[in-house]
CHARMM-style PDB file with segment names, atoms N, HN, CA, C and O in Angstrom:
ATOM      1  N   MET     1      -4.345  -9.305  -2.375  1.00  0.00      PROA
ATOM      2  CA  MET     1      -3.381  -9.359  -1.307  1.00  0.00      PROA
ATOM      3  C   MET     1      -4.042  -8.910  -0.015  1.00  0.00      PROA
ATOM      4  O   MET     1      -4.302  -7.718   0.147  1.00  0.00      PROA
ATOM      5  N   GLU     2      -4.311  -9.775   0.863  1.00  0.00      PROA
ATOM      6  HN  GLU     2      -4.100 -10.743   0.731  1.00  0.00      PROA
ATOM      7  CA  GLU     2      -4.735  -9.462   2.231  1.00  0.00      PROA
ATOM      8  C   GLU     2      -5.820  -8.394   2.305  1.00  0.00      PROA
ATOM      9  O   GLU     2      -5.755  -7.523   3.173  1.00  0.00      PROA
ATOM     10  N   GLY     3      -6.805  -8.434   1.431  1.00  0.00      PROA
ATOM     11  HN  GLY     3      -6.858  -9.142   0.727  1.00  0.00      PROA
ATOM     12  CA  GLY     3      -7.892  -7.464   1.465  1.00  0.00      PROA
ATOM     13  C   GLY     3      -7.620  -6.170   0.726  1.00  0.00      PROA
ATOM     14  O   GLY     3      -8.456  -5.267   0.752  1.00  0.00      PROA
ATOM     15  N   PHE     4      -6.484  -6.053   0.073  1.00  0.00      PROA
ATOM     16  HN  PHE     4      -5.805  -6.787   0.052  1.00  0.00      PROA
ATOM     17  CA  PHE     4      -6.146  -4.850  -0.681  1.00  0.00      PROA
ATOM     18  C   PHE     4      -6.617  -4.986  -2.119  1.00  0.00      PROA
ATOM     19  O   PHE     4      -6.665  -6.090  -2.662  1.00  0.00      PROA
ATOM     20  N   GLN     5      -6.963  -3.865  -2.732  1.00  0.00      PROA
ATOM     21  HN  GLN     5      -6.923  -2.969  -2.291  1.00  0.00      PROA
ATOM     22  CA  GLN     5      -7.206  -3.768  -4.172  1.00  0.00      PROA
ATOM     23  C   GLN     5      -5.910  -3.206  -4.755  1.00  0.00      PROA
ATOM     24  O   GLN     5      -5.490  -2.117  -4.364  1.00  0.00      PROA
ATOM     25  N   CYS     6      -5.269  -3.919  -5.678  1.00  0.00      PROA
ATOM     26  HN  CYS     6      -5.610  -4.804  -5.996  1.00  0.00      PROA
ATOM     27  CA  CYS     6      -3.955  -3.495  -6.181  1.00  0.00      PROA
ATOM     28  C   CYS     6      -3.931  -3.400  -7.698  1.00  0.00      PROA
ATOM     29  O   CYS     6      -4.613  -4.150  -8.396  1.00  0.00      PROA
ATOM     30  N   ASN     7      -3.136  -2.465  -8.188  1.00  0.00      PROA
ATOM     31  HN  ASN     7      -2.583  -1.856  -7.621  1.00  0.00      PROA
ATOM     32  CA  ASN     7      -2.867  -2.299  -9.618  1.00  0.00      PROA
ATOM     33  C   ASN     7      -1.371  -2.142  -9.799  1.00  0.00      PROA
ATOM     34  O   ASN     7      -0.718  -1.447  -9.021  1.00  0.00      PROA
ATOM     35  N   THR     8      -0.819  -2.791 -10.831  1.00  0.00      PROA
ATOM     36  HN  THR     8      -1.350  -3.355 -11.463  1.00  0.00      PROA
ATOM     37  CA  THR     8       0.608  -2.690 -11.122  1.00  0.00      PROA
ATOM     38  C   THR     8       0.778  -2.118 -12.519  1.00  0.00      PROA
ATOM     39  O   THR     8       0.072  -2.491 -13.456  1.00  0.00      PROA
ATOM     40  N   ARG     9       1.738  -1.199 -12.636  1.00  0.00      PROA
ATOM     41  HN  ARG     9       2.311  -0.896 -11.875  1.00  0.00      PROA
ATOM     42  CA  ARG     9       2.007  -0.584 -13.936  1.00  0.00      PROA
ATOM     43  C   ARG     9       3.498  -0.312 -14.064  1.00  0.00      PROA
ATOM     44  O   ARG     9       4.200  -0.146 -13.067  1.00  0.00      PROA
ATOM     45  N   LYS    10       3.965  -0.270 -15.290  1.00  0.00      PROA
ATOM     46  HN  LYS    10       3.394  -0.405 -16.100  1.00  0.00      PROA
ATOM     47  CA  LYS    10       5.368   0.064 -15.552  1.00  0.00      PROA
ATOM     48  C   LYS    10       5.534   1.577 -15.412  1.00  0.00      PROA
ATOM     49  O   LYS    10       4.714   2.350 -15.906  1.00  0.00      PROA
ATOM     50  N   ASP    11       6.597   1.985 -14.737  1.00  0.00      PROA
ATOM     51  HN  ASP    11       7.264   1.357 -14.335  1.00  0.00      PROA
ATOM     52  CA  ASP    11       6.873   3.414 -14.573  1.00  0.00      PROA
ATOM     53  C   ASP    11       7.178   4.057 -15.913  1.00  0.00      PROA
ATOM     54  O   ASP    11       7.614   3.390 -16.852  1.00  0.00      PROA
ATOM     55  N   PHE    12       6.945   5.350 -15.992  1.00  0.00      PROA
ATOM     56  HN  PHE    12       6.591   5.891 -15.230  1.00  0.00      PROA
ATOM     57  CA  PHE    12       7.223   6.101 -17.224  1.00  0.00      PROA
ATOM     58  C   PHE    12       8.714   6.181 -17.494  1.00  0.00      PROA
ATOM     59  O   PHE    12       9.141   6.273 -18.645  1.00  0.00      PROA
ATOM     60  N   GLU    13       9.505   6.147 -16.430  1.00  0.00      PROA
ATOM     61  HN  GLU    13       9.159   6.072 -15.495  1.00  0.00      PROA
ATOM     62  CA  GLU    13      10.954   6.252 -16.558  1.00  0.00      PROA
ATOM     63  C   GLU    13      11.600   4.906 -16.237  1.00  0.00      PROA
ATOM     64  O   GLU    13      11.204   4.247 -15.275  1.00  0.00      PROA
ATOM     65  N   GLY    14      12.561   4.500 -17.006  1.00  0.00      PROA
ATOM     66  HN  GLY    14      12.883   5.035 -17.787  1.00  0.00      PROA
ATOM     67  CA  GLY    14      13.339   3.310 -16.692  1.00  0.00      PROA
ATOM     68  C   GLY    14      12.577   2.006 -16.794  1.00  0.00      PROA
ATOM     69  O   GLY    14      11.601   1.887 -17.535  1.00  0.00      PROA
ATOM     70  N   LYS    15      13.048   1.023 -16.025  1.00  0.00      PROA
ATOM     71  HN  LYS    15      13.840   1.120 -15.423  1.00  0.00      PROA
ATOM     72  CA  LYS    15      12.501  -0.334 -16.086  1.00  0.00      PROA
ATOM     73  C   LYS    15      11.781  -0.728 -14.810  1.00  0.00      PROA
ATOM     74  O   LYS    15      11.537  -1.913 -14.580  1.00  0.00      PROA
ATOM     75  N   ARG    16      11.442   0.231 -13.988  1.00  0.00      PROA
ATOM     76  HN  ARG    16      11.640   1.193 -14.174  1.00  0.00      PROA
ATOM     77  CA  ARG    16      10.787  -0.079 -12.712  1.00  0.00      PROA
ATOM     78  C   ARG    16       9.285  -0.251 -12.881  1.00  0.00      PROA
ATOM     79  O   ARG    16       8.682   0.207 -13.852  1.00  0.00      PROA
ATOM     80  N   TRP    17       8.708  -0.927 -11.898  1.00  0.00      PROA
ATOM     81  HN  TRP    17       9.198  -1.299 -11.110  1.00  0.00      PROA
ATOM     82  CA  TRP    17       7.270  -1.133 -11.839  1.00  0.00      PROA
ATOM     83  C   TRP    17       6.742  -0.536 -10.550  1.00  0.00      PROA
ATOM     84  O   TRP    17       7.445  -0.504  -9.541  1.00  0.00      PROA
ATOM     85  N   THR    18       5.506  -0.064 -10.581  1.00  0.00      PROA
ATOM     86  HN  THR    18       4.934  -0.090 -11.401  1.00  0.00      PROA
ATOM     87  CA  THR    18       4.848   0.489  -9.405  1.00  0.00      PROA
ATOM     88  C   THR    18       3.574  -0.287  -9.144  1.00  0.00      PROA
ATOM     89  O   THR    18       2.798  -0.553 -10.062  1.00  0.00      PROA
ATOM     90  N   THR    19       3.359  -0.646  -7.894  1.00  0.00      PROA
ATOM     91  HN  THR    19       3.989  -0.430  -7.148  1.00  0.00      PROA
ATOM     92  CA  THR    19       2.109  -1.268  -7.473  1.00  0.00      PROA
ATOM     93  C   THR    19       1.435  -0.328  -6.492  1.00  0.00      PROA
ATOM     94  O   THR    19       2.031   0.062  -5.489  1.00  0.00      PROA
ATOM     95  N   GLU    20       0.194   0.035  -6.781  1.00  0.00      PROA
ATOM     96  HN  GLU    20      -0.291  -0.282  -7.596  1.00  0.00      PROA
ATOM     97  CA  GLU    20      -0.597   0.883  -5.900  1.00  0.00      PROA
ATOM     98  C   GLU    20      -1.715   0.036  -5.316  1.00  0.00      PROA
ATOM     99  O   GLU    20      -2.425  -0.662  -6.040  1.00  0.00      PROA
ATOM    100  N   CYS    21      -1.864   0.106  -4.002  1.00  0.00      PROA
ATOM    101  HN  CYS    21      -1.287   0.673  -3.414  1.00  0.00      PROA
ATOM    102  CA  CYS    21      -2.869  -0.705  -3.321  1.00  0.00      PROA
ATOM    103  C   CYS    21      -3.740   0.173  -2.440  1.00  0.00      PROA
ATOM    104  O   CYS    21      -3.291   1.199  -1.928  1.00  0.00      PROA
ATOM    105  N   SER    22      -4.983  -0.236  -2.270  1.00  0.00      PROA
ATOM    106  HN  SER    22      -5.348  -1.069  -2.687  1.00  0.00      PROA
ATOM    107  CA  SER    22      -5.886   0.480  -1.375  1.00  0.00      PROA
ATOM    108  C   SER    22      -6.692  -0.529  -0.555  1.00  0.00      PROA
ATOM    109  O   SER    22      -6.892  -1.673  -0.961  1.00  0.00      PROA
ATOM    110  N   LYS    23      -7.142  -0.071   0.596  1.00  0.00      PROA
ATOM    111  HN  LYS    23      -6.979   0.859   0.926  1.00  0.00      PROA
ATOM    112  CA  LYS    23      -7.925  -0.921   1.481  1.00  0.00      PROA
ATOM    113  C   LYS    23      -8.784  -0.022   2.353  1.00  0.00      PROA
ATOM    114  O   LYS    23      -8.293   0.959   2.912  1.00  0.00      PROA
ATOM    115  N   GLU    24     -10.048  -0.347   2.470  1.00  0.00      PROA
ATOM    116  HN  GLU    24     -10.447  -1.144   2.016  1.00  0.00      PROA
ATOM    117  CA  GLU    24     -10.927   0.406   3.353  1.00  0.00      PROA
ATOM    118  C   GLU    24     -10.788  -0.165   4.758  1.00  0.00      PROA
ATOM    119  O   GLU    24     -10.956  -1.366   4.972  1.00  0.00      PROA
ATOM    120  N   MET    25     -10.478   0.713   5.716  1.00  0.00      PROA
ATOM    121  HN  MET    25     -10.342   1.689   5.542  1.00  0.00      PROA
ATOM    122  CA  MET    25     -10.288   0.276   7.090  1.00  0.00      PROA
ATOM    123  C   MET    25     -10.500   1.455   8.030  1.00  0.00      PROA
ATOM    124  O   MET    25     -10.575   2.604   7.593  1.00  0.00      PROA
ATOM    125  N   MET    26     -10.594   1.166   9.304  1.00  0.00      PROA
ATOM    126  HN  MET    26     -10.533   0.233   9.659  1.00  0.00      PROA
ATOM    127  CA  MET    26     -10.740   2.209  10.308  1.00  0.00      PROA
ATOM    128  C   MET    26      -9.435   2.987  10.424  1.00  0.00      PROA
ATOM    129  O   MET    26      -8.353   2.421  10.270  1.00  0.00      PROA
ATOM    130  N   LEU    27      -9.537   4.263  10.689  1.00  0.00      PROA
ATOM    131  HN  LEU    27     -10.416   4.723  10.814  1.00  0.00      PROA
ATOM    132  CA  LEU    27      -8.377   5.128  10.830  1.00  0.00      PROA
ATOM    133  C   LEU    27      -7.845   5.030  12.263  1.00  0.00      PROA
ATOM    134  O   LEU    27      -8.134   5.864  13.122  1.00  0.00      PROA
ATOM    135  N   GLU    28      -7.052   3.970  12.483  1.00  0.00      PROA
ATOM    136  HN  GLU    28      -6.817   3.292  11.786  1.00  0.00      PROA
ATOM    137  CA  GLU    28      -6.454   3.695  13.800  1.00  0.00      PROA
ATOM    138  C   GLU    28      -4.972   3.413  13.595  1.00  0.00      PROA
ATOM    139  O   GLU    28      -4.596   2.625  12.727  1.00  0.00      PROA
ATOM    140  N   ILE    29      -4.140   4.057  14.394  1.00  0.00      PROA
ATOM    141  HN  ILE    29      -4.445   4.696  15.099  1.00  0.00      PROA
ATOM    142  CA  ILE    29      -2.692   3.972  14.200  1.00  0.00      PROA
ATOM    143  C   ILE    29      -2.176   2.534  14.294  1.00  0.00      PROA
ATOM    144  O   ILE    29      -1.286   2.157  13.531  1.00  0.00      PROA
ATOM    145  N   ASP    30      -2.707   1.728  15.203  1.00  0.00      PROA
ATOM    146  HN  ASP    30      -3.430   2.034  15.823  1.00  0.00      PROA
ATOM    147  CA  ASP    30      -2.238   0.344  15.327  1.00  0.00      PROA
ATOM    148  C   ASP    30      -2.547  -0.465  14.070  1.00  0.00      PROA
ATOM    149  O   ASP    30      -1.708  -1.235  13.602  1.00  0.00      PROA
ATOM    150  N   GLY    31      -3.740  -0.292  13.530  1.00  0.00      PROA
ATOM    151  HN  GLY    31      -4.421   0.333  13.910  1.00  0.00      PROA
ATOM    152  CA  GLY    31      -4.114  -1.002  12.312  1.00  0.00      PROA
ATOM    153  C   GLY    31      -3.290  -0.571  11.118  1.00  0.00      PROA
ATOM    154  O   GLY    31      -2.870  -1.404  10.314  1.00  0.00      PROA
ATOM    155  N   ILE    32      -3.055   0.738  10.997  1.00  0.00      PROA
ATOM    156  HN  ILE    32      -3.397   1.414  11.650  1.00  0.00      PROA
ATOM    157  CA  ILE    32      -2.254   1.259   9.897  1.00  0.00      PROA
ATOM    158  C   ILE    32      -0.814   0.754  10.007  1.00  0.00      PROA
ATOM    159  O   ILE    32      -0.215   0.354   9.009  1.00  0.00      PROA
ATOM    160  N   SER    33      -0.265   0.774  11.214  1.00  0.00      PROA
ATOM    161  HN  SER    33      -0.751   1.099  12.025  1.00  0.00      PROA
ATOM    162  CA  SER    33       1.110   0.288  11.419  1.00  0.00      PROA
ATOM    163  C   SER    33       1.240  -1.187  11.065  1.00  0.00      PROA
ATOM    164  O   SER    33       2.231  -1.603  10.466  1.00  0.00      PROA
ATOM    165  N   LYS    34       0.243  -1.971  11.434  1.00  0.00      PROA
ATOM    166  HN  LYS    34      -0.562  -1.634  11.921  1.00  0.00      PROA
ATOM    167  CA  LYS    34       0.255  -3.410  11.138  1.00  0.00      PROA
ATOM    168  C   LYS    34       0.236  -3.648   9.624  1.00  0.00      PROA
ATOM    169  O   LYS    34       0.986  -4.482   9.116  1.00  0.00      PROA
ATOM    170  N   GLU    35      -0.614  -2.923   8.913  1.00  0.00      PROA
ATOM    171  HN  GLU    35      -1.223  -2.246   9.326  1.00  0.00      PROA
ATOM    172  CA  GLU    35      -0.697  -3.075   7.464  1.00  0.00      PROA
ATOM    173  C   GLU    35       0.582  -2.587   6.790  1.00  0.00      PROA
ATOM    174  O   GLU    35       1.038  -3.190   5.818  1.00  0.00      PROA
ATOM    175  N   GLN    36       1.162  -1.499   7.297  1.00  0.00      PROA
ATOM    176  HN  GLN    36       0.791  -1.010   8.086  1.00  0.00      PROA
ATOM    177  CA  GLN    36       2.422  -0.986   6.739  1.00  0.00      PROA
ATOM    178  C   GLN    36       3.519  -2.035   6.868  1.00  0.00      PROA
ATOM    179  O   GLN    36       4.309  -2.225   5.943  1.00  0.00      PROA
ATOM    180  N   HSD    37       3.573  -2.710   8.000  1.00  0.00      PROA
ATOM    181  HN  HSD    37       2.932  -2.556   8.751  1.00  0.00      PROA
ATOM    182  CA  HSD    37       4.577  -3.755   8.211  1.00  0.00      PROA
ATOM    183  C   HSD    37       4.384  -4.902   7.212  1.00  0.00      PROA
ATOM    184  O   HSD    37       5.358  -5.409   6.657  1.00  0.00      PROA
ATOM    185  N   LYS    38       3.131  -5.310   6.982  1.00  0.00      PROA
ATOM    186  HN  LYS    38       2.339  -4.898   7.433  1.00  0.00      PROA
ATOM    187  CA  LYS    38       2.844  -6.376   6.015  1.00  0.00      PROA
ATOM    188  C   LYS    38       3.317  -5.982   4.615  1.00  0.00      PROA
ATOM    189  O   LYS    38       3.962  -6.764   3.918  1.00  0.00      PROA
ATOM    190  N   ILE    39       2.980  -4.744   4.219  1.00  0.00      PROA
ATOM    191  HN  ILE    39       2.455  -4.108   4.786  1.00  0.00      PROA
ATOM    192  CA  ILE    39       3.345  -4.281   2.881  1.00  0.00      PROA
ATOM    193  C   ILE    39       4.859  -4.221   2.726  1.00  0.00      PROA
ATOM    194  O   ILE    39       5.395  -4.633   1.697  1.00  0.00      PROA
ATOM    195  N   ASN    40       5.549  -3.713   3.737  1.00  0.00      PROA
ATOM    196  HN  ASN    40       5.114  -3.378   4.573  1.00  0.00      PROA
ATOM    197  CA  ASN    40       7.017  -3.664   3.688  1.00  0.00      PROA
ATOM    198  C   ASN    40       7.606  -5.057   3.534  1.00  0.00      PROA
ATOM    199  O   ASN    40       8.531  -5.253   2.746  1.00  0.00      PROA
ATOM    200  N   SER    41       7.086  -6.023   4.275  1.00  0.00      PROA
ATOM    201  HN  SER    41       6.336  -5.864   4.916  1.00  0.00      PROA
ATOM    202  CA  SER    41       7.595  -7.399   4.198  1.00  0.00      PROA
ATOM    203  C   SER    41       7.406  -7.982   2.804  1.00  0.00      PROA
ATOM    204  O   SER    41       8.311  -8.620   2.266  1.00  0.00      PROA
ATOM    205  N   ILE    42       6.240  -7.765   2.223  1.00  0.00      PROA
ATOM    206  HN  ILE    42       5.505  -7.247   2.660  1.00  0.00      PROA
ATOM    207  CA  ILE    42       5.964  -8.286   0.881  1.00  0.00      PROA
ATOM    208  C   ILE    42       6.871  -7.614  -0.142  1.00  0.00      PROA
ATOM    209  O   ILE    42       7.444  -8.288  -0.998  1.00  0.00      PROA
ATOM    210  N   ALA    43       7.005  -6.287  -0.061  1.00  0.00      PROA
ATOM    211  HN  ALA    43       6.539  -5.740   0.634  1.00  0.00      PROA
ATOM    212  CA  ALA    43       7.839  -5.547  -1.018  1.00  0.00      PROA
ATOM    213  C   ALA    43       9.291  -6.010  -0.958  1.00  0.00      PROA
ATOM    214  O   ALA    43       9.935  -6.154  -1.997  1.00  0.00      PROA
ATOM    215  N   GLN    44       9.810  -6.241   0.234  1.00  0.00      PROA
ATOM    216  HN  GLN    44       9.287  -6.124   1.078  1.00  0.00      PROA
ATOM    217  CA  GLN    44      11.203  -6.667   0.380  1.00  0.00      PROA
ATOM    218  C   GLN    44      11.451  -8.024  -0.255  1.00  0.00      PROA
ATOM    219  O   GLN    44      12.557  -8.292  -0.726  1.00  0.00      PROA
ATOM    220  N   ASN    45      10.440  -8.884  -0.275  1.00  0.00      PROA
ATOM    221  HN  ASN    45       9.542  -8.667   0.108  1.00  0.00      PROA
ATOM    222  CA  ASN    45      10.581 -10.190  -0.933  1.00  0.00      PROA
ATOM    223  C   ASN    45      10.863 -10.051  -2.424  1.00  0.00      PROA
ATOM    224  O   ASN    45      11.418 -10.960  -3.041  1.00  0.00      PROA
ATOM    225  N   TYR    46      10.481  -8.912  -3.003  1.00  0.00      PROA
ATOM    226  HN  TYR    46      10.030  -8.174  -2.501  1.00  0.00      PROA
ATOM    227  CA  TYR    46      10.667  -8.665  -4.436  1.00  0.00      PROA
ATOM    228  C   TYR    46      11.698  -7.566  -4.690  1.00  0.00      PROA
ATOM    229  O   TYR    46      11.731  -6.969  -5.766  1.00  0.00      PROA
ATOM    230  N   LYS    47      12.541  -7.305  -3.683  1.00  0.00      PROA
ATOM    231  HN  LYS    47      12.514  -7.789  -2.809  1.00  0.00      PROA
ATOM    232  CA  LYS    47      13.563  -6.251  -3.764  1.00  0.00      PROA
ATOM    233  C   LYS    47      12.935  -4.884  -4.010  1.00  0.00      PROA
ATOM    234  O   LYS    47      13.515  -4.029  -4.679  1.00  0.00      PROA
ATOM    235  N   GLY    48      11.742  -4.695  -3.457  1.00  0.00      PROA
ATOM    236  HN  GLY    48      11.271  -5.390  -2.913  1.00  0.00      PROA
ATOM    237  CA  GLY    48      11.035  -3.429  -3.593  1.00  0.00      PROA
ATOM    238  C   GLY    48      11.035  -2.658  -2.288  1.00  0.00      PROA
ATOM    239  O   GLY    48      11.644  -3.076  -1.303  1.00  0.00      PROA
ATOM    240  N   TYR    49      10.353  -1.540  -2.290  1.00  0.00      PROA
ATOM    241  HN  TYR    49       9.857  -1.200  -3.089  1.00  0.00      PROA
ATOM    242  CA  TYR    49      10.246  -0.710  -1.095  1.00  0.00      PROA
ATOM    243  C   TYR    49       8.924   0.053  -1.135  1.00  0.00      PROA
ATOM    244  O   TYR    49       8.313   0.214  -2.191  1.00  0.00      PROA
ATOM    245  N   VAL    50       8.503   0.511   0.021  1.00  0.00      PROA
ATOM    246  HN  VAL    50       8.999   0.379   0.879  1.00  0.00      PROA
ATOM    247  CA  VAL    50       7.285   1.307   0.129  1.00  0.00      PROA
ATOM    248  C   VAL    50       7.677   2.771   0.033  1.00  0.00      PROA
ATOM    249  O   VAL    50       8.581   3.231   0.731  1.00  0.00      PROA
ATOM    250  N   ASP    51       6.988   3.499  -0.836  1.00  0.00      PROA
ATOM    251  HN  ASP    51       6.254   3.125  -1.403  1.00  0.00      PROA
ATOM    252  CA  ASP    51       7.337   4.886  -1.102  1.00  0.00      PROA
ATOM    253  C   ASP    51       6.388   5.876  -0.425  1.00  0.00      PROA
ATOM    254  O   ASP    51       6.583   7.085  -0.547  1.00  0.00      PROA
ATOM    255  N   GLY    52       5.384   5.398   0.275  1.00  0.00      PROA
ATOM    256  HN  GLY    52       5.226   4.416   0.374  1.00  0.00      PROA
ATOM    257  CA  GLY    52       4.478   6.328   0.938  1.00  0.00      PROA
ATOM    258  C   GLY    52       3.177   5.676   1.336  1.00  0.00      PROA
ATOM    259  O   GLY    52       2.892   4.526   0.999  1.00  0.00      PROA
ATOM    260  N   TRP    53       2.406   6.444   2.057  1.00  0.00      PROA
ATOM    261  HN  TRP    53       2.637   7.378   2.330  1.00  0.00      PROA
ATOM    262  CA  TRP    53       1.119   5.978   2.557  1.00  0.00      PROA
ATOM    263  C   TRP    53       0.193   7.175   2.561  1.00  0.00      PROA
ATOM    264  O   TRP    53       0.583   8.252   3.013  1.00  0.00      PROA
ATOM    265  N   GLY    54      -1.004   7.015   2.076  1.00  0.00      PROA
ATOM    266  HN  GLY    54      -1.320   6.140   1.710  1.00  0.00      PROA
ATOM    267  CA  GLY    54      -1.964   8.115   2.062  1.00  0.00      PROA
ATOM    268  C   GLY    54      -3.272   7.696   2.696  1.00  0.00      PROA
ATOM    269  O   GLY    54      -3.561   6.505   2.818  1.00  0.00      PROA
ATOM    270  N   VAL    55      -4.054   8.664   3.093  1.00  0.00      PROA
ATOM    271  HN  VAL    55      -3.820   9.631   2.994  1.00  0.00      PROA
ATOM    272  CA  VAL    55      -5.337   8.392   3.739  1.00  0.00      PROA
ATOM    273  C   VAL    55      -6.405   9.287   3.124  1.00  0.00      PROA
ATOM    274  O   VAL    55      -6.224  10.500   3.017  1.00  0.00      PROA
ATOM    275  N   LEU    56      -7.507   8.687   2.725  1.00  0.00      PROA
ATOM    276  HN  LEU    56      -7.654   7.702   2.811  1.00  0.00      PROA
ATOM    277  CA  LEU    56      -8.714   9.421   2.328  1.00  0.00      PROA
ATOM    278  C   LEU    56      -9.751   9.100   3.388  1.00  0.00      PROA
ATOM    279  O   LEU    56      -9.995   7.930   3.687  1.00  0.00      PROA
ATOM    280  N   VAL    57     -10.353  10.111   3.949  1.00  0.00      PROA
ATOM    281  HN  VAL    57     -10.155  11.061   3.706  1.00  0.00      PROA
ATOM    282  CA  VAL    57     -11.306   9.915   5.042  1.00  0.00      PROA
ATOM    283  C   VAL    57     -12.717  10.135   4.537  1.00  0.00      PROA
ATOM    284  O   VAL    57     -13.019  11.152   3.913  1.00  0.00      PROA
ATOM    285  N   ARG    58     -13.577   9.166   4.814  1.00  0.00      PROA
ATOM    286  HN  ARG    58     -13.331   8.339   5.320  1.00  0.00      PROA
ATOM    287  CA  ARG    58     -14.993   9.279   4.491  1.00  0.00      PROA
ATOM    288  C   ARG    58     -15.724   9.558   5.804  1.00  0.00      PROA
ATOM    289  O   ARG    58     -15.677   8.736   6.719  1.00  0.00      PROA
ATOM    290  N   PRO    59     -16.392  10.693   5.909  1.00  0.00      PROA
ATOM    291  CA  PRO    59     -17.061  11.033   7.178  1.00  0.00      PROA
ATOM    292  C   PRO    59     -18.215  10.081   7.477  1.00  0.00      PROA
ATOM    293  O   PRO    59     -18.914   9.626   6.572  1.00  0.00      PROA
ATOM    294  N   ASN    60     -18.401   9.789   8.762  1.00  0.00      PROA
ATOM    295  HN  ASN    60     -17.833  10.159   9.497  1.00  0.00      PROA
ATOM    296  CA  ASN    60     -19.559   8.982   9.185  1.00  0.00      PROA
ATOM    297  C   ASN    60     -20.814   9.812   9.123  1.00  0.00      PROA
ATOM    298  O   ASN    60     -20.794  11.006   9.421  1.00  0.00      PROA
ATOM    299  N   LYS    61     -21.900   9.191   8.740  1.00  0.00      PROA
ATOM    300  HN  LYS    61     -21.917   8.220   8.498  1.00  0.00      PROA
ATOM    301  CA  LYS    61     -23.193   9.899   8.708  1.00  0.00      PROA
ATOM    302  C   LYS    61     -24.192   9.158   9.530  1.00  0.00      PROA
ATOM    303  OT1 LYS    61     -25.342   9.584   9.636  1.00  0.00      PROA
TER     304      LYS     61
END
C-alpha cells in the first residue's frame, strides 16, 4: 500500500482485525499529515479507523 509495509492479524478479542503498517520517511509534519489522511481514507472504505500513529527516529550519521 503506497510504500507501506503492512501486516494484518486477527485481534485476540472478538472478531476484529488489526493492520499495522510502517514506512520510512522524513520526520516532517506535512508529510506525516498527508500519509495520515491517506490511511484514514483507506480504513474508512473498509469501515475501519486509525487507532494511532507512532514514530521511531533513526539519527543521522
